[in-house]
Backbone of each chain as ProteinMPNN parsed JSONL, in Angstrom:
{"seq_chain_A": "MSLLRTALLEIISDEVGILEEDLKPELQLENLGLDSLEFIHLIQEIERETGIRIPDERISSLNTVGDLLEAAVG", "coords_chain_A": {"N_chain_A": [[9.704, 21.539, 12.405], [12.72, 20.819, 10.738], [14.09, 22.178, 7.687], [15.684, 20.334, 6.412], [14.785, 17.858, 7.421], [12.231, 17.914, 6.375], [12.812, 17.83, 3.673], [14.021, 15.329, 3.547], [11.912, 13.622, 4.231], [10.328, 14.053, 2.052], [11.876, 12.969, 0.0], [11.982, 10.275, 0.826], [9.279, 9.676, 0.748], [8.745, 9.968, -1.982], [10.29, 7.888, -2.969], [9.268, 5.557, -1.804], [6.594, 5.674, -2.085], [4.738, 6.392, -0.148], [2.65, 8.556, 1.673], [3.924, 11.63, 2.975], [2.938, 12.429, 5.5], [2.301, 10.047, 6.58], [4.623, 8.836, 7.181], [5.677, 8.032, 9.848], [7.893, 8.449, 12.64], [8.249, 6.076, 14.07], [7.683, 4.1, 12.315], [8.501, 1.0, 10.937], [11.28, 0.286, 8.894], [11.33, -2.05, 7.478], [8.75, -2.371, 6.818], [8.2, -0.768, 4.726], [7.985, -1.799, 2.283], [10.14, -2.283, 0.636], [12.66, -3.96, -1.251], [16.039, -5.269, -0.941], [17.607, -3.99, -2.91], [16.071, -1.79, -3.606], [16.077, -0.554, -1.156], [18.779, 0.201, -0.815], [18.973, 1.934, -2.914], [17.291, 3.938, -2.02], [18.783, 4.939, 0.16], [21.009, 5.857, -1.265], [19.815, 7.765, -2.859], [18.983, 9.633, -0.969], [21.514, 10.423, -0.098], [22.522, 11.492, -2.458], [20.75, 13.581, -3.029], [20.929, 15.226, -0.807], [23.577, 15.487, -0.183], [24.593, 14.417, 2.029], [26.463, 11.992, 3.757], [25.731, 8.799, 4.728], [27.118, 6.822, 7.077], [28.414, 3.471, 6.669], [28.348, 1.944, 8.993], [26.203, 2.975, 10.282], [24.074, 2.312, 8.678], [23.348, -0.384, 8.954], [22.107, -0.345, 11.368], [19.754, 0.928, 11.067], [16.49, 0.938, 11.753], [13.987, 2.092, 11.818], [11.895, 4.702, 10.364], [12.416, 6.99, 11.788], [15.012, 6.444, 12.715], [16.378, 6.584, 10.315], [16.014, 9.239, 9.549], [17.354, 10.432, 11.665], [19.953, 9.497, 11.283], [20.623, 10.793, 8.937], [20.221, 13.473, 9.478], [21.739, 13.826, 11.689]], "CA_chain_A": [[10.491, 20.56, 11.659], [13.738, 21.501, 9.949], [13.985, 22.046, 6.231], [16.334, 19.085, 6.007], [13.871, 16.744, 7.717], [11.144, 17.992, 5.397], [13.349, 17.348, 2.396], [14.241, 13.885, 3.663], [10.606, 12.949, 4.175], [9.864, 14.148, 0.661], [12.639, 11.976, -0.771], [11.519, 8.934, 1.219], [7.909, 9.536, 0.232], [8.838, 9.74, -3.436], [10.917, 6.59, -3.262], [8.507, 4.394, -1.323], [5.184, 5.82, -2.445], [3.903, 6.572, 1.05], [2.488, 9.985, 1.948], [4.848, 12.123, 4.001], [2.306, 12.453, 6.83], [2.202, 8.676, 7.094], [5.975, 8.36, 7.494], [5.889, 8.287, 11.276], [9.242, 8.035, 13.059], [8.29, 4.701, 14.59], [7.39, 3.152, 11.236], [9.631, 0.11, 10.656], [11.715, 0.331, 7.485], [10.98, -3.32, 6.821], [7.349, -2.3, 6.401], [8.051, 0.198, 3.624], [7.758, -2.548, 1.044], [11.341, -2.221, -0.205], [13.628, -5.043, -1.174], [17.376, -4.746, -0.631], [18.079, -3.076, -3.947], [15.311, -0.542, -3.449], [16.517, 0.089, 0.082], [20.068, 0.889, -1.006], [18.695, 3.078, -3.791], [16.753, 5.004, -1.157], [19.92, 5.541, 0.875], [21.832, 6.586, -2.238], [19.059, 8.934, -3.294], [19.106, 10.61, 0.129], [22.884, 10.956, -0.114], [22.7, 12.301, -3.672], [19.925, 14.793, -2.973], [21.277, 16.104, 0.321], [25.029, 15.615, -0.008], [24.959, 13.819, 3.32], [26.921, 10.595, 3.655], [25.334, 7.97, 5.873], [28.181, 5.814, 7.203], [27.989, 2.078, 6.607], [28.059, 1.397, 10.329], [24.853, 3.42, 10.682], [23.022, 1.74, 7.82], [22.852, -1.667, 9.466], [21.304, -0.16, 12.59], [18.544, 1.678, 10.743], [15.318, 0.06, 11.867], [12.742, 2.847, 11.651], [12.0, 5.967, 9.632], [13.088, 7.918, 12.706], [16.457, 6.14, 12.682], [16.913, 7.052, 9.036], [16.075, 10.704, 9.635], [18.399, 10.773, 12.633], [21.259, 9.216, 10.669], [20.897, 11.784, 7.911], [20.255, 14.827, 10.064], [22.865, 13.829, 12.61]], "C_chain_A": [[11.489, 21.277, 10.755], [13.506, 21.282, 8.458], [14.588, 20.725, 5.758], [15.425, 17.888, 6.257], [12.723, 16.721, 6.719], [11.601, 17.436, 4.051], [13.543, 15.842, 2.412], [12.926, 13.119, 3.557], [10.055, 12.966, 2.751], [10.586, 13.098, -0.201], [12.129, 10.567, -0.461], [10.135, 8.674, 0.643], [7.924, 9.236, -1.26], [9.339, 8.335, -3.753], [10.017, 5.414, -2.907], [7.019, 4.496, -1.638], [4.256, 5.861, -1.25], [3.834, 8.07, 1.35], [3.401, 10.411, 3.095], [4.233, 12.069, 5.396], [2.16, 11.052, 7.434], [3.572, 8.091, 7.456], [6.312, 8.718, 8.944], [7.271, 7.784, 11.685], [9.323, 6.578, 13.493], [8.013, 3.65, 13.521], [8.64, 2.328, 10.908], [9.997, 0.168, 9.171], [11.346, -0.955, 6.749], [9.532, -3.321, 6.33], [7.111, -1.283, 5.276], [7.828, -0.5, 2.285], [8.95, -2.531, 0.098], [12.108, -3.526, -0.124], [15.014, -4.419, -0.976], [17.856, -3.714, -1.643], [17.361, -1.73, -3.839], [15.741, 0.206, -2.195], [17.824, 0.843, -0.129], [19.902, 2.053, -1.981], [18.124, 4.244, -2.989], [17.885, 5.716, -0.417], [20.744, 6.401, -0.087], [21.121, 7.843, -2.736], [19.117, 10.033, -2.224], [20.49, 11.248, 0.09], [23.08, 11.889, -1.315], [21.956, 13.637, -3.561], [20.405, 15.77, -1.897], [22.774, 16.338, 0.458], [25.517, 15.039, 1.308], [25.392, 12.383, 3.085], [26.476, 9.865, 4.914], [26.355, 6.85, 5.998], [27.623, 4.399, 7.205], [27.584, 1.551, 7.981], [26.719, 1.883, 10.866], [23.772, 2.672, 9.914], [22.463, 0.452, 8.413], [22.016, -1.504, 10.721], [20.058, 0.689, 12.34], [17.353, 0.732, 10.791], [14.012, 0.797, 11.571], [12.987, 4.087, 10.784], [12.715, 7.007, 10.505], [14.585, 7.704, 12.73], [17.085, 6.723, 11.416], [17.041, 8.581, 9.038], [17.227, 11.121, 10.547], [19.785, 10.576, 12.027], [21.62, 10.282, 9.641], [21.042, 13.186, 8.498], [21.426, 14.942, 11.026], [22.481, 14.291, 14.003]], "O_chain_A": [[11.131, 22.242, 10.079], [12.829, 20.344, 8.037], [14.081, 20.085, 4.836], [15.306, 17.006, 5.406], [12.293, 15.658, 6.271], [10.886, 16.685, 3.388], [13.268, 15.158, 1.426], [12.843, 12.097, 2.876], [9.405, 12.019, 2.308], [9.965, 12.428, -1.027], [11.878, 9.772, -1.366], [9.856, 7.595, 0.119], [7.204, 8.359, -1.736], [8.867, 7.686, -4.686], [9.996, 4.402, -3.607], [6.274, 3.529, -1.479], [3.112, 5.412, -1.331], [4.847, 8.767, 1.287], [3.623, 9.664, 4.048], [4.906, 11.712, 6.362], [1.928, 10.897, 8.633], [3.659, 6.98, 7.977], [7.13, 9.599, 9.21], [7.762, 6.8, 11.133], [10.349, 5.924, 13.304], [8.097, 2.451, 13.787], [9.704, 2.884, 10.634], [9.125, 0.108, 8.304], [11.083, -0.941, 5.547], [9.141, -4.167, 5.527], [5.971, -0.98, 4.926], [7.52, 0.143, 1.281], [8.793, -2.739, -1.105], [12.2, -4.132, 0.944], [15.146, -3.201, -0.859], [18.438, -2.693, -1.277], [17.976, -0.671, -3.967], [15.768, 1.437, -2.17], [17.97, 1.981, 0.317], [20.616, 3.051, -1.881], [18.442, 5.403, -3.255], [17.934, 6.945, -0.376], [21.125, 7.525, 0.238], [21.759, 8.862, -3.001], [19.279, 11.211, -2.54], [20.625, 12.464, 0.228], [23.719, 12.935, -1.204], [22.474, 14.684, -3.952], [20.301, 16.986, -2.059], [23.199, 17.274, 1.135], [26.691, 15.153, 1.659], [24.771, 11.651, 2.316], [26.808, 10.269, 6.029], [26.448, 6.005, 5.107], [26.513, 4.153, 7.677], [26.608, 0.812, 8.116], [26.16, 1.288, 11.787], [22.685, 2.428, 10.437], [21.255, 0.219, 8.381], [21.29, -2.422, 11.105], [19.389, 1.115, 13.281], [17.23, -0.168, 9.959], [13.041, 0.186, 11.123], [14.127, 4.463, 10.512], [13.517, 7.799, 10.012], [15.352, 8.667, 12.762], [18.182, 7.282, 11.451], [18.044, 9.135, 8.587], [17.977, 12.045, 10.235], [20.682, 11.393, 12.234], [22.79, 10.633, 9.491], [21.88, 13.975, 8.062], [22.03, 16.006, 11.168], [23.331, 14.346, 14.891]]}, "seq_chain_B": "MITFQVEKWKQLIADGQKIFIQHYDELSLEKDRVPLGMDFDLYQSIEDKGNLHVLTCRKDGELIGYYIAIIVNHHPHYKDSGPQSTTDMFYILPQYRNGCGVKLLIEAARTLTERGVKKAFIGIKLKQDHTELLESLGWTATDKVFTKLLGDK", "coords_chain_B": {"N_chain_B": [[13.484, -5.767, 16.839], [15.969, -5.549, 14.357], [19.168, -6.887, 14.218], [22.733, -6.989, 13.669], [25.558, -8.992, 14.018], [28.861, -10.09, 14.779], [29.578, -13.411, 15.388], [30.322, -16.451, 17.191], [31.051, -19.639, 15.708], [29.803, -21.791, 17.042], [27.632, -20.536, 18.207], [26.132, -19.917, 15.989], [25.48, -22.457, 14.864], [23.942, -23.479, 16.851], [21.52, -22.287, 16.529], [21.028, -22.381, 13.86], [20.437, -24.643, 12.307], [17.99, -25.428, 11.127], [17.633, -23.373, 9.315], [19.83, -23.69, 7.655], [19.065, -25.942, 6.232], [16.807, -24.999, 4.904], [17.991, -23.042, 3.362], [19.661, -24.584, 1.728], [17.675, -26.101, 0.414], [16.434, -24.105, -1.049], [18.418, -23.064, -2.748], [20.253, -24.961, -3.691], [21.596, -26.677, -6.502], [21.949, -29.255, -7.317], [20.575, -31.419, -5.944], [20.083, -34.137, -6.031], [22.523, -35.31, -6.408], [24.368, -34.033, -4.822], [24.125, -34.027, -1.727], [23.095, -32.175, 1.217], [25.507, -31.831, 3.707], [26.815, -30.781, 6.138], [29.928, -30.172, 7.603], [30.381, -29.677, 10.646], [32.426, -29.773, 12.494], [34.665, -29.293, 10.962], [34.252, -26.635, 10.191], [34.491, -25.573, 12.741], [37.151, -26.075, 13.282], [38.357, -24.46, 11.404], [37.572, -22.006, 12.348], [38.907, -22.078, 14.796], [41.456, -21.732, 13.946], [41.436, -19.146, 13.345], [40.327, -18.352, 10.967], [37.709, -18.072, 10.162], [34.775, -16.259, 9.441], [31.939, -15.205, 10.941], [28.908, -13.833, 10.605], [25.894, -12.712, 11.831], [22.358, -12.229, 11.324], [19.764, -11.102, 13.209], [16.408, -11.061, 14.382], [14.937, -9.582, 16.984], [16.496, -11.285, 18.496], [16.129, -13.735, 17.308], [17.442, -15.945, 14.911], [17.706, -14.933, 11.584], [19.184, -14.808, 9.356], [22.457, -15.077, 7.765], [25.975, -14.55, 7.207], [28.766, -16.049, 6.022], [32.249, -16.295, 5.898], [35.393, -17.443, 4.677], [38.67, -16.946, 5.598], [41.821, -16.307, 4.238], [45.164, -15.892, 5.203], [46.963, -14.872, 3.473], [46.849, -14.803, -0.071], [48.142, -17.451, -2.08], [49.315, -16.498, -4.455], [49.818, -13.905, -3.911], [51.536, -12.911, -1.714], [52.176, -10.659, -0.299], [49.986, -9.087, -0.124], [48.083, -9.075, 1.809], [45.311, -10.274, 3.93], [42.689, -12.269, 2.47], [39.266, -12.885, 1.703], [36.813, -15.414, 1.193], [33.512, -15.757, 0.33], [31.551, -18.035, 1.938], [28.878, -18.704, 2.434], [25.772, -16.991, 2.231], [22.676, -15.802, 3.486], [19.284, -14.904, 3.759], [16.257, -15.316, 5.397], [13.336, -15.815, 3.418], [11.042, -14.255, 4.127], [12.115, -12.019, 5.266], [13.332, -10.464, 3.408], [13.63, -7.607, 2.895], [15.314, -5.433, 2.816], [17.101, -6.347, 4.656], [19.065, -7.966, 3.554], [20.81, -6.301, 2.135], [21.823, -4.801, 4.195], [23.131, -6.788, 5.586], [25.163, -7.46, 3.781], [26.562, -5.041, 3.687], [27.417, -4.898, 6.339], [28.976, -7.174, 6.352], [31.132, -6.474, 4.66], [32.106, -4.351, 6.137], [32.801, -5.487, 8.654], [34.614, -7.424, 7.906], [36.602, -5.803, 6.923], [37.355, -4.598, 9.3], [38.618, -6.768, 10.435], [40.884, -6.805, 9.034], [40.898, -7.73, 6.464], [41.768, -7.511, 3.054], [40.845, -7.976, 0.536], [37.821, -9.102, -0.742], [35.832, -11.854, -1.746], [32.907, -12.864, -3.459], [30.332, -15.03, -4.478], [27.516, -15.521, -6.637], [24.393, -17.121, -7.304], [23.304, -17.903, -10.593], [20.612, -18.179, -10.909], [19.616, -16.616, -8.978], [20.22, -13.76, -9.152], [22.24, -11.273, -7.955], [23.616, -9.16, -9.004], [23.211, -6.394, -9.598], [22.633, -5.339, -7.093], [25.013, -5.919, -5.656], [26.879, -4.49, -7.172], [25.956, -1.94, -6.706], [26.82, -1.645, -4.174], [29.469, -1.39, -4.408], [30.937, -3.605, -5.149], [32.717, -5.47, -7.629], [32.079, -7.166, -10.613], [34.04, -9.786, -11.608], [34.739, -12.349, -12.427], [33.67, -15.412, -14.018], [32.207, -18.328, -12.838], [32.471, -21.756, -13.405], [30.995, -24.97, -13.079], [31.288, -28.531, -12.851], [29.938, -31.647, -12.54], [31.671, -34.538, -11.692], [32.565, -37.937, -12.493], [30.837, -41.146, -12.406], [28.406, -41.34, -11.155]], "CA_chain_B": [[14.585, -5.01, 16.238], [16.905, -6.377, 13.594], [20.556, -6.574, 14.575], [23.789, -7.729, 12.967], [26.66, -9.166, 14.934], [29.835, -11.166, 14.558], [29.365, -14.426, 16.417], [31.12, -17.673, 17.1], [30.43, -20.717, 14.937], [28.919, -22.566, 17.917], [26.376, -19.8, 18.386], [25.349, -20.022, 14.755], [24.898, -23.784, 14.628], [22.92, -23.745, 17.861], [20.234, -21.739, 16.055], [20.945, -22.274, 12.407], [20.356, -25.881, 11.527], [16.79, -25.431, 10.282], [17.821, -22.41, 8.214], [20.766, -24.276, 6.694], [18.297, -26.851, 5.361], [15.963, -24.157, 4.043], [18.929, -22.412, 2.438], [20.032, -25.627, 0.761], [16.496, -26.438, -0.401], [16.119, -23.008, -1.968], [19.459, -22.659, -3.69], [21.084, -26.033, -4.242], [21.293, -26.985, -7.896], [22.15, -30.682, -7.627], [20.214, -32.115, -4.7], [20.127, -35.593, -6.195], [23.91, -35.797, -6.419], [25.185, -33.371, -3.8], [23.261, -33.779, -0.563], [23.636, -31.324, 2.276], [26.241, -32.611, 4.705], [27.743, -29.788, 6.7], [30.925, -30.702, 8.536], [30.461, -28.632, 11.677], [33.746, -29.816, 13.139], [35.631, -28.644, 10.078], [34.066, -25.191, 10.383], [35.037, -25.21, 14.048], [38.625, -26.063, 13.216], [38.731, -23.26, 10.642], [37.439, -20.879, 13.288], [39.971, -22.177, 15.801], [42.694, -21.215, 13.337], [41.25, -17.708, 13.113], [40.067, -18.128, 9.544], [36.271, -18.103, 9.859], [34.051, -15.028, 9.793], [30.518, -15.525, 11.096], [28.093, -12.638, 10.86], [24.483, -13.135, 11.85], [21.273, -11.248, 11.324], [18.736, -11.595, 14.124], [15.271, -10.187, 14.687], [14.6, -9.809, 18.396], [17.279, -12.422, 18.972], [15.926, -14.95, 16.507], [18.281, -15.968, 13.713], [16.949, -14.83, 10.326], [20.114, -14.821, 8.232], [23.869, -15.162, 8.137], [27.017, -14.407, 6.178], [29.953, -16.784, 6.474], [33.39, -16.202, 4.986], [36.649, -18.085, 5.073], [39.746, -15.973, 5.392], [43.207, -16.786, 4.165], [46.012, -14.793, 5.658], [47.353, -14.265, 2.205], [46.664, -15.684, -1.218], [49.466, -17.956, -2.498], [49.909, -15.683, -5.53], [49.986, -12.501, -3.508], [51.881, -13.073, -0.308], [52.343, -9.367, 0.368], [48.792, -8.257, -0.346], [47.189, -9.105, 2.956], [44.275, -11.307, 3.993], [41.577, -12.263, 1.527], [38.159, -13.713, 2.183], [35.903, -16.007, 0.223], [32.198, -15.961, 0.934], [31.148, -19.429, 1.961], [27.425, -18.695, 2.229], [24.983, -15.931, 2.871], [21.262, -16.141, 3.331], [18.263, -14.236, 4.575], [14.963, -15.984, 5.228], [12.561, -15.076, 2.406], [10.098, -13.276, 4.681], [12.837, -10.842, 5.746], [14.072, -9.847, 2.295], [13.079, -6.264, 2.753], [16.374, -4.519, 3.24], [18.06, -7.03, 5.542], [20.166, -8.518, 2.781], [21.792, -5.271, 1.827], [22.501, -4.457, 5.451], [24.04, -7.9, 5.888], [26.344, -7.334, 2.916], [27.322, -3.867, 4.145], [28.081, -5.286, 7.584], [30.016, -8.147, 6.02], [32.316, -5.737, 4.186], [32.641, -3.512, 7.222], [33.436, -6.29, 9.705], [35.816, -8.04, 7.323], [37.61, -4.737, 6.901], [37.848, -4.465, 10.681], [39.521, -7.894, 10.703], [42.107, -6.636, 8.253], [40.801, -8.323, 5.121], [42.055, -6.514, 2.028], [40.064, -8.241, -0.672], [36.76, -10.074, -0.454], [35.204, -12.487, -2.904], [31.559, -13.38, -3.229], [29.71, -15.593, -5.674], [26.052, -15.546, -6.599], [23.782, -18.076, -8.224], [22.699, -17.26, -11.765], [19.152, -18.168, -10.77], [19.246, -15.588, -7.995], [21.287, -12.843, -9.55], [22.287, -10.04, -7.172], [24.676, -8.33, -9.579], [22.936, -4.953, -9.46], [22.767, -4.994, -5.671], [26.423, -5.932, -5.281], [27.566, -3.359, -7.817], [25.558, -0.69, -6.036], [27.572, -1.59, -2.913], [30.893, -1.206, -4.689], [31.596, -4.834, -5.594], [32.929, -5.519, -9.069], [32.011, -8.506, -11.214], [35.353, -9.996, -12.226], [34.949, -13.712, -12.891], [32.553, -16.336, -14.144], [32.576, -19.619, -12.272], [31.814, -22.896, -14.034], [31.129, -26.204, -12.318], [30.958, -29.75, -13.579], [29.957, -32.83, -11.683], [32.538, -35.535, -12.298], [32.32, -39.303, -12.067], [29.752, -41.875, -13.072], [27.222, -41.419, -10.31]], "C_chain_B": [[15.546, -5.965, 15.524], [18.336, -5.929, 13.904], [21.515, -7.473, 13.787], [24.974, -7.827, 13.925], [27.594, -10.284, 14.474], [29.682, -12.146, 15.716], [30.36, -15.566, 16.236], [30.33, -18.732, 16.329], [29.425, -21.502, 15.784], [27.586, -21.86, 18.126], [25.499, -19.936, 17.148], [24.712, -21.403, 14.628], [23.865, -24.138, 15.695], [21.545, -23.315, 17.355], [19.991, -21.973, 14.571], [20.595, -23.519, 11.628], [19.114, -25.963, 10.652], [16.971, -24.505, 9.076], [18.809, -22.961, 7.196], [20.009, -25.166, 5.703], [17.426, -26.046, 4.397], [16.811, -23.492, 2.96], [19.296, -23.395, 1.317], [18.858, -25.937, -0.169], [16.197, -25.35, -1.431], [17.161, -22.853, -3.08], [20.286, -23.788, -4.302], [20.626, -26.411, -5.647], [21.318, -28.479, -8.191], [21.807, -31.54, -6.42], [20.33, -33.633, -4.83], [21.549, -36.131, -6.102], [24.788, -35.177, -5.347], [24.295, -33.044, -2.605], [23.93, -32.841, 0.444], [24.318, -32.204, 3.315], [27.28, -31.722, 5.352], [28.652, -30.426, 7.742], [31.171, -29.625, 9.597], [31.832, -28.593, 12.338], [34.814, -29.132, 12.282], [35.504, -27.116, 10.189], [34.698, -24.739, 11.7], [36.56, -25.124, 13.992], [39.122, -24.855, 12.418], [38.636, -22.028, 11.556], [38.57, -20.885, 14.308], [41.302, -21.647, 15.264], [42.579, -19.718, 13.034], [40.873, -17.368, 11.694], [38.581, -18.161, 9.163], [35.634, -16.79, 10.302], [32.562, -15.348, 9.795], [29.774, -14.257, 11.488], [26.634, -13.078, 10.819], [23.557, -11.94, 11.786], [20.169, -11.836, 12.203], [17.621, -10.569, 14.271], [14.802, -10.537, 16.098], [15.268, -11.086, 18.908], [17.147, -13.675, 18.145], [16.738, -14.869, 15.218], [17.421, -15.917, 12.451], [17.88, -14.811, 9.108], [21.549, -14.851, 8.713], [24.745, -14.896, 6.917], [28.262, -15.084, 6.745], [31.06, -16.61, 5.445], [34.584, -16.942, 5.574], [37.785, -17.152, 4.668], [41.073, -16.709, 5.235], [44.116, -15.603, 4.481], [46.708, -14.083, 4.5], [47.12, -15.292, 1.104], [48.037, -16.172, -1.671], [50.124, -17.134, -3.611], [50.367, -14.314, -5.032], [50.353, -12.434, -2.027], [52.013, -11.753, 0.433], [51.092, -8.49, 0.306], [47.755, -8.361, 0.756], [46.104, -10.158, 2.857], [43.192, -11.128, 2.929], [40.486, -13.187, 2.067], [37.335, -14.223, 1.007], [34.571, -16.252, 0.917], [31.824, -17.426, 0.813], [29.635, -19.528, 1.747], [26.82, -17.451, 2.848], [23.523, -16.155, 2.532], [20.42, -15.287, 4.262], [16.955, -14.993, 4.34], [14.066, -15.151, 4.305], [11.656, -13.986, 2.981], [10.779, -12.015, 5.217], [13.647, -10.161, 4.639], [13.469, -8.485, 1.964], [14.091, -5.235, 3.251], [17.413, -5.181, 4.126], [19.284, -7.504, 4.769], [21.24, -7.483, 2.492], [22.545, -4.85, 3.084], [23.509, -5.547, 5.825], [25.319, -7.785, 5.057], [27.204, -6.128, 3.314], [28.096, -4.212, 5.42], [29.197, -6.292, 7.317], [31.287, -7.419, 5.584], [32.955, -4.942, 5.318], [33.394, -4.358, 8.259], [34.656, -7.054, 9.182], [36.946, -7.022, 7.262], [38.22, -4.561, 8.291], [38.82, -5.582, 11.035], [40.794, -7.809, 9.891], [42.065, -7.217, 6.866], [40.948, -7.224, 4.069], [41.262, -6.736, 0.751], [39.064, -9.349, -0.356], [36.171, -10.582, -1.762], [33.803, -12.955, -2.515], [31.022, -13.925, -4.554], [28.198, -15.576, -5.524], [25.558, -16.591, -7.588], [23.162, -17.317, -9.401], [21.179, -17.18, -11.612], [18.681, -17.168, -9.714], [20.315, -14.492, -8.084], [21.219, -11.522, -8.764], [23.328, -9.068, -7.725], [24.428, -6.84, -9.321], [23.109, -4.499, -8.007], [24.24, -4.911, -5.28], [27.171, -4.762, -5.911], [27.193, -2.044, -7.16], [26.277, -0.53, -4.7], [29.074, -1.529, -3.149], [31.645, -2.463, -5.052], [31.706, -4.795, -7.119], [32.85, -6.959, -9.563], [33.293, -8.746, -11.996], [35.519, -11.375, -12.862], [33.611, -14.391, -13.201], [33.027, -17.667, -13.604], [31.777, -20.706, -12.97], [32.001, -24.107, -13.138], [30.746, -27.382, -13.198], [31.009, -30.91, -12.595], [30.73, -33.924, -12.393], [32.221, -36.93, -11.761], [31.068, -39.866, -12.699], [28.435, -41.827, -12.345], [25.979, -40.855, -10.994]], "O_chain_B": [[15.879, -7.036, 16.029], [18.656, -4.741, 13.855], [21.153, -8.551, 13.316], [25.342, -6.843, 14.567], [27.175, -11.272, 13.871], [29.661, -11.748, 16.88], [31.119, -15.623, 15.269], [29.099, -18.714, 16.307], [28.337, -21.838, 15.317], [26.54, -22.502, 18.212], [24.278, -20.056, 17.247], [23.525, -21.508, 14.316], [23.011, -24.997, 15.474], [20.53, -23.912, 17.712], [18.877, -21.785, 14.083], [20.466, -23.464, 10.405], [19.172, -26.509, 9.55], [16.526, -24.808, 7.969], [18.651, -22.728, 5.998], [20.274, -25.147, 4.501], [17.326, -26.379, 3.216], [16.404, -23.393, 1.803], [19.242, -23.067, 0.132], [19.025, -26.025, -1.386], [15.761, -25.641, -2.545], [16.815, -22.544, -4.22], [20.946, -23.589, -5.322], [19.431, -26.457, -5.939], [20.771, -28.923, -9.201], [22.644, -32.299, -5.931], [20.637, -34.326, -3.861], [21.748, -37.294, -5.752], [25.833, -35.728, -4.999], [23.779, -31.933, -2.484], [25.155, -32.735, 0.509], [23.756, -33.211, 3.747], [28.48, -31.891, 5.137], [28.194, -31.129, 8.643], [32.054, -28.78, 9.453], [32.336, -27.529, 12.696], [35.73, -28.487, 12.792], [36.503, -26.402, 10.27], [35.341, -23.692, 11.779], [37.172, -24.228, 14.573], [40.177, -24.295, 12.719], [39.493, -21.145, 11.536], [39.123, -19.838, 14.644], [42.154, -21.18, 16.019], [43.519, -19.106, 12.528], [41.066, -16.236, 11.25], [38.24, -18.267, 7.985], [35.914, -16.279, 11.387], [31.998, -15.718, 8.765], [29.989, -13.692, 12.56], [26.201, -13.739, 9.875], [23.913, -10.816, 12.138], [19.701, -12.947, 11.957], [17.866, -9.363, 14.284], [14.333, -11.645, 16.359], [14.671, -11.859, 19.657], [17.965, -14.587, 18.264], [16.722, -13.853, 14.524], [16.525, -16.74, 12.264], [17.418, -14.801, 7.968], [21.831, -14.677, 9.898], [24.311, -15.002, 5.77], [28.744, -14.725, 7.82], [30.824, -16.763, 4.246], [34.751, -17.045, 6.789], [37.837, -16.648, 3.546], [41.395, -17.614, 6.004], [43.859, -14.47, 4.074], [46.995, -12.887, 4.543], [47.19, -16.499, 1.336], [48.999, -15.405, -1.654], [51.35, -17.079, -3.699], [51.197, -13.656, -5.659], [49.574, -11.96, -1.2], [51.966, -11.726, 1.663], [51.132, -7.306, 0.641], [46.668, -7.794, 0.646], [45.98, -10.85, 1.846], [42.835, -10.014, 2.548], [40.762, -14.143, 2.791], [37.185, -13.557, -0.018], [34.519, -16.884, 1.973], [31.787, -17.983, -0.284], [29.172, -20.354, 0.959], [27.302, -16.934, 3.856], [23.178, -16.628, 1.449], [20.803, -14.995, 5.394], [16.598, -15.275, 3.196], [14.042, -13.924, 4.402], [11.518, -12.916, 2.388], [10.104, -11.052, 5.58], [14.546, -9.369, 4.921], [12.888, -8.268, 0.901], [13.764, -4.309, 3.993], [18.495, -4.63, 4.328], [20.405, -7.447, 5.274], [22.434, -7.764, 2.596], [23.745, -4.578, 3.045], [24.6, -5.257, 6.317], [26.42, -7.989, 5.567], [28.433, -6.198, 3.278], [29.269, -3.867, 5.564], [30.236, -6.265, 7.975], [32.379, -7.709, 6.074], [34.178, -4.872, 5.44], [34.488, -3.993, 8.689], [35.609, -7.301, 9.921], [38.105, -7.348, 7.521], [39.431, -4.398, 8.44], [39.737, -5.384, 11.832], [41.686, -8.644, 10.038], [43.07, -7.208, 6.156], [40.342, -6.158, 4.172], [41.035, -5.805, -0.021], [39.41, -10.384, 0.214], [36.034, -9.846, -2.739], [33.562, -13.383, -1.386], [31.241, -13.339, -5.614], [27.672, -15.613, -4.412], [26.223, -16.901, -8.576], [22.579, -16.246, -9.235], [20.538, -16.254, -12.108], [17.485, -16.912, -9.58], [21.171, -14.341, -7.212], [20.264, -10.757, -8.896], [23.861, -8.243, -6.983], [25.324, -6.119, -8.881], [23.654, -3.43, -7.731], [24.664, -3.944, -4.647], [27.996, -4.121, -5.261], [28.018, -1.135, -7.068], [26.344, 0.57, -4.151], [29.86, -1.605, -2.204], [32.859, -2.42, -5.249], [30.895, -4.168, -7.801], [33.476, -7.856, -8.999], [33.605, -8.008, -12.931], [36.357, -11.547, -13.747], [32.562, -13.984, -12.701], [34.148, -18.088, -13.892], [30.559, -20.599, -13.112], [33.046, -24.258, -12.506], [29.985, -27.247, -14.157], [32.009, -31.116, -11.908], [30.476, -34.209, -13.563], [31.66, -37.062, -10.673], [30.34, -39.182, -13.418], [27.421, -42.251, -12.9], [24.898, -40.852, -10.405]]}, "name": "protein", "num_of_chains": 2, "seq": "MSLLRTALLEIISDEVGILEEDLKPELQLENLGLDSLEFIHLIQEIERETGIRIPDERISSLNTVGDLLEAAVGMITFQVEKWKQLIADGQKIFIQHYDELSLEKDRVPLGMDFDLYQSIEDKGNLHVLTCRKDGELIGYYIAIIVNHHPHYKDSGPQSTTDMFYILPQYRNGCGVKLLIEAARTLTERGVKKAFIGIKLKQDHTELLESLGWTATDKVFTKLLGDK"}
């Protein structure tokens, strides 16, 4: 696993309060327990911590943790 | 899978009539004096003129939310400033308020931009205040809207 993916999982884990090992790629984002505001804060936190910009057109197609990692890692 | 797509008005009303009622029941402030009475033909005529923007949110094809905007080709005060849009309604079923709403708003801005809209307006109910969410998406609070029911009814 790349350092970036590890860092991303750490950020997501911190934001949603789920252990990194439980953040399986197939886990649906809707099941993370986030409302819209918390979801956009998660995206912004990933962007702030990594310097990666996730384009708007990708955000609406993020359905799983794997999608989110893929969008950030590229 | 949750998807967002621009659709035709007819597609929305084919699936949306139950949600429109739920939307009204949740957010309407004056049910005793302002009953729901959507003029579907009027929406259709607005769409036929190219001035309606219909964005839907579906989960595995089932309608779970929508964003509707009316576009004017230019505001009467600003004839050289390009198209502007006014949000007519947006809604996500309560059980899907787990990130869908923000995606819907992001898609709304993105797809309106694709249509050439230069400035978008959106209003929110004070009882369901999304100011922080909208500001986090780059919207700016600029106006307060006041309403008053008129007449003796």
